[in-house]
A tleap script that builds the chain and sets N, CA, C and O, in Angstrom:
source leaprc.protein.ff14SB
mol = sequence {
  NMET ALA SER LEU ARG ALA VAL LEU GLY LEU
  PHE GLY GLN ARG GLN VAL LEU ILE LYS ARG
  LEU PRO GLU LEU THR MET PRO THR LEU ILE
  VAL TRP GLY THR ALA ASP TRP VAL ILE PRO
  VAL THR HIE GLY ARG ARG ALA ALA ARG ARG
  LEU ALA ALA GLY SER LEU VAL GLN LEU SER
  TRP CYS GLY HIE ALA PRO GLN VAL GLU CYS
  PRO GLN GLY PHE ALA GLU ALA LEU ASN ARG
  PHE LEU GLN CALA
}
set mol.1.N position { 5.365 -16.725 -46.985 }
set mol.1.CA position { 5.942 -18.196 -46.006 }
set mol.1.C position { 6.993 -17.023 -45.085 }
set mol.1.O position { 7.160 -17.432 -43.936 }
set mol.2.N position { 7.562 -15.959 -45.310 }
set mol.2.CA position { 8.212 -15.471 -45.066 }
set mol.2.C position { 7.955 -14.865 -43.405 }
set mol.2.O position { 8.731 -14.656 -42.473 }
set mol.3.N position { 6.304 -14.694 -43.593 }
set mol.3.CA position { 5.801 -14.125 -42.549 }
set mol.3.C position { 5.548 -15.463 -41.332 }
set mol.3.O position { 5.725 -15.529 -40.116 }
set mol.4.N position { 5.181 -16.177 -42.103 }
set mol.4.CA position { 4.742 -17.460 -40.927 }
set mol.4.C position { 6.232 -18.057 -40.295 }
set mol.4.O position { 6.267 -18.628 -39.205 }
set mol.5.N position { 7.744 -17.783 -41.348 }
set mol.5.CA position { 8.385 -18.262 -40.559 }
set mol.5.C position { 9.057 -17.433 -39.577 }
set mol.5.O position { 9.899 -17.831 -38.772 }
set mol.6.N position { 8.570 -16.108 -39.717 }
set mol.6.CA position { 8.862 -15.432 -38.750 }
set mol.6.C position { 8.232 -15.537 -37.363 }
set mol.6.O position { 8.915 -14.991 -36.497 }
set mol.7.N position { 7.264 -16.021 -36.996 }
set mol.7.CA position { 6.408 -16.233 -35.856 }
set mol.7.C position { 6.596 -17.526 -35.595 }
set mol.7.O position { 6.771 -17.796 -34.407 }
set mol.8.N position { 6.617 -18.836 -36.742 }
set mol.8.CA position { 6.538 -19.937 -35.950 }
set mol.8.C position { 7.945 -20.891 -35.924 }
set mol.8.O position { 8.771 -20.530 -36.763 }
set mol.9.N position { 8.226 -21.712 -35.336 }
set mol.9.CA position { 9.546 -22.419 -35.457 }
set mol.9.C position { 9.012 -24.160 -35.564 }
set mol.9.O position { 8.031 -24.885 -35.731 }
set mol.10.N position { 10.176 -24.147 -35.375 }
set mol.10.CA position { 10.048 -26.179 -35.230 }
set mol.10.C position { 9.121 -26.601 -33.910 }
set mol.10.O position { 8.306 -27.523 -33.915 }
set mol.11.N position { 9.386 -25.827 -32.898 }
set mol.11.CA position { 8.641 -26.236 -31.448 }
set mol.11.C position { 7.430 -24.927 -31.457 }
set mol.11.O position { 7.157 -24.365 -30.397 }
set mol.12.N position { 6.740 -24.515 -32.795 }
set mol.12.CA position { 5.298 -23.872 -32.521 }
set mol.12.C position { 6.073 -22.093 -32.546 }
set mol.12.O position { 7.104 -21.744 -33.121 }
set mol.13.N position { 5.067 -21.210 -31.659 }
set mol.13.CA position { 5.334 -20.056 -31.921 }
set mol.13.C position { 6.674 -19.718 -31.085 }
set mol.13.O position { 7.073 -20.206 -30.027 }
set mol.14.N position { 7.318 -18.574 -32.030 }
set mol.14.CA position { 8.858 -18.188 -31.326 }
set mol.14.C position { 8.370 -17.182 -30.320 }
set mol.14.O position { 9.195 -16.899 -29.451 }
set mol.15.N position { 7.255 -16.608 -30.256 }
set mol.15.CA position { 7.243 -15.337 -29.146 }
set mol.15.C position { 5.577 -15.411 -28.496 }
set mol.15.O position { 4.576 -15.318 -29.207 }
set mol.16.N position { 5.570 -15.504 -27.744 }
set mol.16.CA position { 3.991 -15.994 -26.875 }
set mol.16.C position { 3.947 -14.466 -25.843 }
set mol.16.O position { 4.311 -14.204 -24.697 }
set mol.17.N position { 3.410 -13.828 -26.764 }
set mol.17.CA position { 2.878 -11.901 -25.797 }
set mol.17.C position { 1.601 -11.880 -25.164 }
set mol.17.O position { 1.002 -10.805 -25.197 }
set mol.18.N position { 1.085 -12.804 -24.620 }
set mol.18.CA position { 0.030 -12.605 -24.020 }
set mol.18.C position { 0.292 -12.402 -22.749 }
set mol.18.O position { -0.686 -11.970 -22.139 }
set mol.19.N position { 1.144 -12.533 -22.180 }
set mol.19.CA position { 1.815 -11.651 -20.357 }
set mol.19.C position { 1.810 -10.227 -21.246 }
set mol.19.O position { 0.879 -9.585 -20.761 }
set mol.20.N position { 2.242 -9.665 -22.011 }
set mol.20.CA position { 2.099 -8.116 -22.207 }
set mol.20.C position { 1.031 -7.746 -22.587 }
set mol.20.O position { 0.895 -6.522 -22.571 }
set mol.21.N position { 0.013 -8.447 -23.006 }
set mol.21.CA position { -1.433 -7.297 -23.125 }
set mol.21.C position { -1.516 -6.101 -22.368 }
set mol.21.O position { -1.613 -4.914 -22.679 }
set mol.22.N position { -1.421 -7.012 -20.775 }
set mol.22.CA position { -1.958 -5.582 -19.802 }
set mol.22.C position { -1.396 -4.508 -20.098 }
set mol.22.O position { -1.895 -3.488 -19.622 }
set mol.23.N position { -0.251 -4.385 -20.925 }
set mol.23.CA position { 0.697 -3.145 -21.343 }
set mol.23.C position { -0.309 -2.092 -22.081 }
set mol.23.O position { -0.331 -0.864 -21.993 }
set mol.24.N position { -1.228 -3.079 -22.922 }
set mol.24.CA position { -1.960 -2.481 -23.442 }
set mol.24.C position { -3.106 -1.189 -23.186 }
set mol.24.O position { -4.175 -1.552 -23.678 }
set mol.25.N position { -3.195 -0.140 -22.723 }
set mol.25.CA position { -4.198 0.669 -22.185 }
set mol.25.C position { -5.054 1.021 -22.636 }
set mol.25.O position { -6.024 1.410 -21.986 }
set mol.26.N position { -4.976 1.006 -24.390 }
set mol.26.CA position { -6.199 2.087 -25.047 }
set mol.26.C position { -7.450 0.937 -25.184 }
set mol.26.O position { -7.295 -0.237 -24.848 }
set mol.27.N position { -8.637 1.452 -25.702 }
set mol.27.CA position { -9.696 0.332 -25.930 }
set mol.27.C position { -9.406 -0.828 -27.188 }
set mol.27.O position { -9.383 -0.416 -28.348 }
set mol.28.N position { -9.247 -1.886 -26.979 }
set mol.28.CA position { -8.891 -3.067 -27.659 }
set mol.28.C position { -10.000 -4.250 -28.075 }
set mol.28.O position { -10.442 -5.051 -27.251 }
set mol.29.N position { -10.241 -4.236 -28.979 }
set mol.29.CA position { -11.376 -4.973 -29.666 }
set mol.29.C position { -10.819 -6.243 -30.496 }
set mol.29.O position { -10.056 -6.323 -31.459 }
set mol.30.N position { -11.545 -7.245 -29.695 }
set mol.30.CA position { -11.089 -8.656 -30.269 }
set mol.30.C position { -12.537 -9.095 -30.955 }
set mol.30.O position { -13.655 -8.758 -30.563 }
set mol.31.N position { -12.335 -9.609 -31.643 }
set mol.31.CA position { -13.320 -10.270 -32.677 }
set mol.31.C position { -12.710 -11.696 -32.652 }
set mol.31.O position { -11.499 -11.918 -32.636 }
set mol.32.N position { -13.581 -12.538 -32.650 }
set mol.32.CA position { -13.125 -14.191 -32.711 }
set mol.32.C position { -14.506 -15.079 -32.994 }
set mol.32.O position { -15.573 -14.896 -32.408 }
set mol.33.N position { -14.218 -16.218 -34.159 }
set mol.33.CA position { -14.957 -16.737 -34.442 }
set mol.33.C position { -14.809 -18.136 -33.812 }
set mol.33.O position { -13.769 -18.785 -33.704 }
set mol.34.N position { -16.113 -18.489 -33.400 }
set mol.34.CA position { -15.961 -19.636 -32.346 }
set mol.34.C position { -15.933 -20.913 -32.569 }
set mol.34.O position { -15.893 -21.848 -31.770 }
set mol.35.N position { -15.965 -20.893 -34.173 }
set mol.35.CA position { -15.573 -22.258 -34.928 }
set mol.35.C position { -14.271 -22.094 -35.258 }
set mol.35.O position { -14.241 -22.832 -36.242 }
set mol.36.N position { -13.442 -21.770 -35.180 }
set mol.36.CA position { -11.934 -21.265 -35.358 }
set mol.36.C position { -11.178 -22.864 -35.250 }
set mol.36.O position { -11.170 -23.306 -34.101 }
set mol.37.N position { -10.673 -23.590 -36.107 }
set mol.37.CA position { -9.823 -24.819 -35.748 }
set mol.37.C position { -8.677 -24.310 -35.764 }
set mol.37.O position { -7.846 -25.183 -35.513 }
set mol.38.N position { -8.168 -23.211 -35.956 }
set mol.38.CA position { -6.618 -22.991 -36.059 }
set mol.38.C position { -6.317 -22.827 -34.373 }
set mol.38.O position { -5.721 -23.707 -33.752 }
set mol.39.N position { -6.799 -21.621 -33.758 }
set mol.39.CA position { -6.530 -20.992 -32.634 }
set mol.39.C position { -8.131 -21.346 -32.170 }
set mol.39.O position { -9.042 -21.245 -32.992 }
set mol.40.N position { -8.337 -21.703 -30.991 }
set mol.40.CA position { -9.668 -22.066 -30.685 }
set mol.40.C position { -9.912 -20.701 -29.791 }
set mol.40.O position { -8.930 -20.110 -29.340 }
set mol.41.N position { -11.584 -20.094 -29.485 }
set mol.41.CA position { -12.057 -19.252 -28.999 }
set mol.41.C position { -11.629 -19.169 -27.664 }
set mol.41.O position { -11.763 -18.033 -27.208 }
set mol.42.N position { -11.174 -19.966 -26.912 }
set mol.42.CA position { -10.833 -19.761 -25.206 }
set mol.42.C position { -9.424 -19.520 -25.616 }
set mol.42.O position { -8.791 -20.312 -24.918 }
set mol.43.N position { -8.394 -18.723 -26.523 }
set mol.43.CA position { -7.083 -18.294 -26.436 }
set mol.43.C position { -7.987 -16.736 -26.608 }
set mol.43.O position { -7.616 -15.929 -25.756 }
set mol.44.N position { -8.784 -16.343 -27.289 }
set mol.44.CA position { -9.871 -15.070 -27.617 }
set mol.44.C position { -9.876 -14.752 -26.068 }
set mol.44.O position { -9.161 -13.852 -25.627 }
set mol.45.N position { -10.720 -15.530 -25.228 }
set mol.45.CA position { -10.914 -15.509 -24.068 }
set mol.45.C position { -10.430 -14.669 -22.926 }
set mol.45.O position { -10.738 -13.697 -22.237 }
set mol.46.N position { -9.221 -15.851 -23.157 }
set mol.46.CA position { -7.823 -15.630 -22.243 }
set mol.46.C position { -7.248 -14.450 -22.273 }
set mol.46.O position { -6.611 -13.947 -21.347 }
set mol.47.N position { -7.557 -13.749 -23.845 }
set mol.47.CA position { -6.158 -12.522 -24.510 }
set mol.47.C position { -7.387 -11.190 -23.699 }
set mol.47.O position { -6.901 -10.124 -23.321 }
set mol.48.N position { -8.651 -11.410 -23.564 }
set mol.48.CA position { -9.531 -10.132 -23.574 }
set mol.48.C position { -9.620 -10.337 -22.132 }
set mol.48.O position { -9.893 -9.224 -21.681 }
set mol.49.N position { -9.528 -11.216 -21.116 }
set mol.49.CA position { -9.062 -11.182 -19.473 }
set mol.49.C position { -8.223 -10.384 -19.181 }
set mol.49.O position { -8.507 -9.690 -18.205 }
set mol.50.N position { -7.068 -10.163 -19.755 }
set mol.50.CA position { -5.838 -9.841 -19.810 }
set mol.50.C position { -5.853 -8.549 -20.032 }
set mol.50.O position { -5.355 -7.954 -19.076 }
set mol.51.N position { -6.199 -7.867 -20.856 }
set mol.51.CA position { -6.453 -6.705 -21.649 }
set mol.51.C position { -7.527 -5.545 -20.458 }
set mol.51.O position { -8.634 -5.857 -20.021 }
set mol.52.N position { -6.764 -4.185 -20.158 }
set mol.52.CA position { -6.966 -3.321 -19.382 }
set mol.52.C position { -8.459 -2.937 -19.709 }
set mol.52.O position { -9.413 -3.052 -18.940 }
set mol.53.N position { -8.477 -2.324 -21.365 }
set mol.53.CA position { -10.023 -1.973 -21.729 }
set mol.53.C position { -10.286 -2.702 -22.974 }
set mol.53.O position { -10.406 -2.214 -24.097 }
set mol.54.N position { -10.347 -3.691 -22.697 }
set mol.54.CA position { -10.582 -4.683 -23.727 }
set mol.54.C position { -12.111 -5.141 -23.731 }
set mol.54.O position { -12.937 -5.021 -22.826 }
set mol.55.N position { -12.314 -5.914 -25.487 }
set mol.55.CA position { -13.803 -6.351 -25.261 }
set mol.55.C position { -13.865 -7.522 -26.272 }
set mol.55.O position { -13.611 -7.171 -27.424 }
set mol.56.N position { -14.158 -8.902 -26.093 }
set mol.56.CA position { -14.485 -9.926 -26.920 }
set mol.56.C position { -15.676 -9.943 -27.660 }
set mol.56.O position { -16.729 -9.929 -27.023 }
set mol.57.N position { -15.721 -9.983 -29.372 }
set mol.57.CA position { -16.773 -10.338 -29.544 }
set mol.57.C position { -16.747 -11.768 -30.358 }
set mol.57.O position { -16.181 -11.947 -31.436 }
set mol.58.N position { -17.519 -12.790 -29.571 }
set mol.58.CA position { -17.815 -13.815 -30.752 }
set mol.58.C position { -18.253 -14.163 -31.908 }
set mol.58.O position { -19.401 -13.723 -31.978 }
set mol.59.N position { -18.018 -14.643 -32.747 }
set mol.59.CA position { -19.132 -14.678 -34.072 }
set mol.59.C position { -19.283 -16.140 -33.895 }
set mol.59.O position { -18.350 -16.944 -33.909 }
set mol.60.N position { -20.669 -16.446 -33.709 }
set mol.60.CA position { -21.087 -17.405 -33.825 }
set mol.60.C position { -20.879 -18.369 -35.463 }
set mol.60.O position { -21.452 -17.823 -36.406 }
set mol.61.N position { -20.109 -19.724 -35.811 }
set mol.61.CA position { -20.242 -20.323 -37.189 }
set mol.61.C position { -19.120 -19.319 -37.953 }
set mol.61.O position { -18.944 -19.113 -39.154 }
set mol.62.N position { -18.440 -18.786 -36.777 }
set mol.62.CA position { -17.097 -18.268 -38.165 }
set mol.62.C position { -15.863 -18.940 -37.918 }
set mol.62.O position { -15.706 -19.264 -36.740 }
set mol.63.N position { -15.039 -19.207 -38.627 }
set mol.63.CA position { -13.499 -19.592 -38.409 }
set mol.63.C position { -12.765 -18.720 -38.075 }
set mol.63.O position { -13.032 -17.710 -37.424 }
set mol.64.N position { -11.549 -19.145 -38.610 }
set mol.64.CA position { -10.306 -18.325 -38.067 }
set mol.64.C position { -10.299 -16.647 -38.796 }
set mol.64.O position { -9.701 -15.722 -38.247 }
set mol.65.N position { -11.096 -16.479 -40.143 }
set mol.65.CA position { -11.009 -15.351 -40.338 }
set mol.65.C position { -12.312 -14.491 -40.523 }
set mol.65.O position { -12.679 -14.121 -41.638 }
set mol.66.N position { -13.217 -14.095 -38.974 }
set mol.66.CA position { -14.330 -13.859 -39.288 }
set mol.66.C position { -14.741 -12.481 -40.253 }
set mol.66.O position { -15.868 -12.183 -40.648 }
set mol.67.N position { -13.432 -11.737 -40.498 }
set mol.67.CA position { -13.700 -10.281 -41.491 }
set mol.67.C position { -13.822 -10.940 -42.958 }
set mol.67.O position { -13.992 -10.210 -43.935 }
set mol.68.N position { -13.736 -12.274 -43.078 }
set mol.68.CA position { -13.610 -12.662 -44.196 }
set mol.68.C position { -15.145 -13.486 -44.290 }
set mol.68.O position { -16.043 -13.028 -44.996 }
set mol.69.N position { -15.281 -14.474 -43.664 }
set mol.69.CA position { -16.074 -15.379 -43.418 }
set mol.69.C position { -17.328 -14.559 -43.149 }
set mol.69.O position { -17.969 -14.366 -44.182 }
set mol.70.N position { -17.863 -14.017 -42.043 }
set mol.70.CA position { -18.562 -13.362 -41.632 }
set mol.70.C position { -19.014 -11.785 -41.666 }
set mol.70.O position { -19.682 -11.221 -40.799 }
set mol.71.N position { -18.571 -11.291 -42.694 }
set mol.71.CA position { -18.107 -9.618 -42.902 }
set mol.71.C position { -19.420 -8.794 -42.613 }
set mol.71.O position { -19.315 -7.568 -42.629 }
set mol.72.N position { -20.673 -9.373 -42.344 }
set mol.72.CA position { -21.756 -8.037 -41.932 }
set mol.72.C position { -21.694 -8.329 -40.063 }
set mol.72.O position { -21.856 -7.390 -39.284 }
set mol.73.N position { -21.455 -9.660 -39.621 }
set mol.73.CA position { -21.042 -9.398 -37.980 }
set mol.73.C position { -19.960 -8.398 -37.415 }
set mol.73.O position { -19.947 -7.521 -36.551 }
set mol.74.N position { -18.966 -8.996 -38.397 }
set mol.74.CA position { -17.515 -8.225 -38.021 }
set mol.74.C position { -17.567 -6.899 -38.138 }
set mol.74.O position { -16.881 -6.259 -37.341 }
set mol.75.N position { -18.361 -6.177 -39.119 }
set mol.75.CA position { -18.647 -4.744 -39.390 }
set mol.75.C position { -19.599 -4.080 -38.415 }
set mol.75.O position { -19.625 -2.859 -38.264 }
set mol.76.N position { -20.621 -5.183 -37.558 }
set mol.76.CA position { -21.676 -4.436 -36.976 }
set mol.76.C position { -20.819 -4.448 -35.476 }
set mol.76.O position { -21.138 -3.542 -34.706 }
set mol.77.N position { -19.742 -5.420 -35.003 }
set mol.77.CA position { -19.100 -5.246 -34.026 }
set mol.77.C position { -17.748 -4.085 -33.794 }
set mol.77.O position { -17.321 -3.476 -32.813 }
set mol.78.N position { -17.364 -4.154 -35.226 }
set mol.78.CA position { -16.050 -2.726 -35.565 }
set mol.78.C position { -17.441 -1.581 -35.350 }
set mol.78.O position { -17.388 -1.137 -34.203 }
set mol.79.N position { -18.364 -1.138 -35.954 }
set mol.79.CA position { -18.887 -0.360 -35.803 }
set mol.79.C position { -19.283 -0.211 -34.554 }
set mol.79.O position { -18.857 0.858 -34.114 }
set mol.80.N position { -20.091 -0.977 -33.555 }
set mol.80.CA position { -20.648 -0.675 -31.785 }
set mol.80.C position { -19.428 -0.004 -31.156 }
set mol.80.O position { -19.460 0.916 -30.339 }
set mol.81.N position { -17.861 -0.875 -31.886 }
set mol.81.CA position { -17.078 -0.553 -30.964 }
set mol.81.C position { -16.468 0.770 -31.183 }
set mol.81.O position { -16.172 1.525 -30.258 }
set mol.82.N position { -16.322 0.984 -32.202 }
set mol.82.CA position { -16.156 2.335 -32.847 }
set mol.82.C position { -16.766 3.517 -32.074 }
set mol.82.O position { -16.131 4.447 -31.577 }
set mol.83.N position { -17.898 3.362 -32.053 }
set mol.83.CA position { -19.272 4.414 -31.707 }
set mol.83.C position { -19.289 4.363 -29.832 }
set mol.83.O position { -19.992 5.018 -29.063 }
set mol.84.N position { -18.618 3.705 -29.640 }
set mol.84.CA position { -18.683 3.393 -27.865 }
set mol.84.C position { -17.701 4.485 -27.413 }
set mol.84.O position { -17.443 4.628 -26.218 }
savepdb mol mol.pdb
quit
């Protein structure tokens, strides 16, 4: 609950950091489930466009936690990213 309260307030997110994403210069992987009902995949696409060296992998039929819901697809995406 403390973690949740640290980032969310009565009016939504306390800090929106998307404007700071271009500051990340290292290769960055975003893995997103296309069936995420918590945060839509459009947010992942927008974030990836702002990254200097970002890549987005969208996992079909995965929700908010692709590392749990689709571990094989997540591991394959991570392996490809780390080998590149």
